[in-house]
N, C-alpha and C positions, 0 to 999 in steps of 0.2 A: 353495637356489637360485631356484626357482620362486616361492616366498613373496615373496623380496626384489623378483623382477621385477615381481609384481603391484603391489606397494607403489609402486614407481618409476613404473609407469604410471598409478596412480591419483592420486598426490599432487598433480600438477598441477590435475587437475580438482576435487579437494577444496579446494585453496587457492582456486580461483576461485569455488567456492560459498560459501566463507566471506566473501569480500569482496563488500559491497554493490554493486549496479550503478552507482550514482553514483560510487563510488570508482573502479571499473573505466574508467567514461566519463572521468573526470578524468584518469586514467593514459593512457588511449587519446589524449586532446588533447595531453598533455604530449609523449608520444611522437611525435604527428603533427607538433607544431611543431619538434622536433628533427630529424625526418626531412625535413621541409619545408625547414627551414633549409639542410640538406646539400644537397638538391636545387636550392635556389636558388643556392647557392654554386658548384656545378659550372658552369653556363653562363658565369658571370663569368669564369672560366679561359680562356674562348675569346672574351672580349669580348661576350658576349651577356647581355642583362638581361631578365626577365620583368616585365611591368607589374603594377599592383596586382591587377586582375581576374584574371590568370592565377595570381598568388600565392595568392589566396583560394580559387580553384577547386582548386588544388593541395593546399592544406591540407585542404580538406574531403574531398578523396578519400583523402589519407593517413589522416585520421581515421576514415572509414567503413571502409576496409580493415583498420586495426588493431582496431576495434570488433568487426568481422566476425569477425576471428581470435580474439578473446576471446569469442566466442559470446554477445555481448549481444543481446537481443531486437530484432527488427526495428524497432520504434518508436524505439529508441535511435538507430538508424543515421541517421534523419531528423533527429533532434536533433543529432547529430554533425556531419552535413553543414552545418547552418544556424548553429551554434553561433558560429564566428568571423566569418562574414560579418555575423551579427546583431550581434556586439559592434561591428564596425566602422560598421554603421548607426547605432547608438545613439550612437557616438561623433561622427558626422556632426551628430546632432541637438543636440549640445552642451547637454544638460539639466543643470540645477544638480545637484550631488552629493546634496542632500537628497531629490531623487526617486527616486534609486536606493536610498537608505536606506529611504525609505517603502516602496518596492516590496518590498525585501527583508523588512522587518518584517512586512509584511503577508502575504507568501507563507509566512514562517517560522511565523507564528501559525496558519496554516491547516493547512500540511503537516508542520510540526514534525519528527518523526523518521521520515517517510515514506522518506528516502534509505536508512534501515538497515532498517526493518520491511518495506518493499516493499508497504506497505498504504496506498493513496492514500484521499482523502476520497470515499467512495461515499455517496449520499443515497438511501435505499429510498423507496418511494411508498406511498400509502394502500392501494392493492390488495394489497401485501406485508403491512402492518400488519393489514389485515382477516382475511388467511390465517393470520397468526401468532396472532391472536386465537381464531379458531376451533380452534386446536390446543391450547390452554391447557387444563390440567386444571380442572375446575368447583370443585373444593373450595376454600373460603376459606383465607385466609392464605398464599396462593401467594408465593413468593419468585422473582423473574425478573431476570435480567441481560442486558443488552445490551452486548456486547464491542466497544468502538469506536463508540460510539453517536452520534458526529457531532453535529449540532445537536439531538438529543433528540426528534425526531419520533416514532419508535416508543414511546418511554417515555411521552412525554406522552399519545399516543393510547390506549395501554393503560390508563396510570393512571387516566384519565377514564371509562373503561368497565368498569374491574374495581375499585371502591373498595374491595373486601374484600381486596385483595392489595398486595403492595409491589412496586415496578418499579425497578431501578437501571440506570444508564448508566454506563459508564466509559469515558472519553475522554482522549486524550493531548494533542491539540492545544488551545492555549489559546483561540482565537477561537470554534471550534465548541462547546468547553465551556461558555464563558461564554453563548453563545447560548442553549444548552440549559438551563443554570442558570436564566436569567432566564425561560424558558418555563414551566419547573416550578415557579417560586415559590408559585404558589397550588394546587399539588398537593401535599398532605401525605403522599401514598403514592408519590410520585414522588422519586427521590434521583440526582442527577447528580455523579459523582466524577471528580476530575482526577487521572489517574495511568496507570500501565502496567496493563494486566489480566493480563499474564504474573505480576505480583507479587500477584495477587488469589486468595485461596482460593475455588475454584468449589464447594467442597463446603457453602457456605452456601445454595446456589440450588437450586431445584426444576426451573427451566427456564433454560437459556442459549442465547442467541441471537447469532449472528455473521454479519456481511456484510463480508468481509475481502478476501481475494484468494487465489489458489491456493497461493501461496509459503508461509504459515504453517499450513496446514491440517493436514499431518502432525504437526507439533510440538503444535498445539492439541489434536488428538484424543488424543495421550498425556498431556496435562495433563487432560483431560476424564476420561479412563480413571482417571488416577491420584487424582483429587480428588472428582469427583462421586459422589453415593451411588447405589446400585443403584435402579433404577425411575425415575431423573430423565430429563429429557428435553434433547437438544441439538438445536437446529435452526439450519441454515445456508442462507442464501439465495444461490443461483448457484454456490457453489463446493462440491463434494463432497470427502470425504475419500478420497484415493486408496486403492485396494485394501480399502475398508470398504464394504460393502453396506449402504444405509440401510434401516431399517424401513419407510419410506414416502417417496414422491416425490409432491409436489404441484405440477401444471403450472401456471403462472400465467396461460396463454394470452395472453401480451402479444406486441408486436413482436419482442422479443428471444428467445421461447420460453425464458424462463428457469423454474427450478425451486426449489422449497423442498424441502430435504432434511431429513429427520428420523431421529434414532437415539434408541433407549432404551438407556441405559446399564447 
């Protein structure tokens, strides 16, 4: 009986973790519209009517309350509060439908599967590239992979300074991938791949670098332990692996007080 009780308590939380936050946010908005519609209907029974501004405020409050109950991160609450009022504002602008389609295509080409992976487009800086370069083994023939390489800045930088080695970047979003691909055309030792790094065998690389988000780090660490060879190096910028002590931590000494984490597999 105690075992069944634990399962019943944990299953709602496990269900929530399996659903992408964007899907939860959409569900919250749908529920908020239903609740708001009911709350707007009630005053009509007594001959009362809320104006448009009051209705928008009510819907925003409902969306925030439901999102909070679903334990969405704080920044999602701000998005939920502004979502429907922003839609109304865009409707007032009376833009041609083609503008909305263009905006959707542009955002989709940049963020692609972010709604599911919870890994936004982060662009690292030259200071980070320099520190990564300093950590690379000195032997020639090194094989390096940047997981979620964005526009290819790190790959391009390292390939120019270590022509004795091969540097690969794996990016799922189309627009950043093509930008990185064009940047690396003249670098024979730089390779940009369009795809999902979860489907890439990391056993082919001596060094793997990631600048992702806190969400995928536990699963990524399991993949690294399973696939990378003993003695290889995993480097993560800003985001540590929960519960796994790194072999070295390099302070970037920037305004954000960020770190570079290193693990020997």
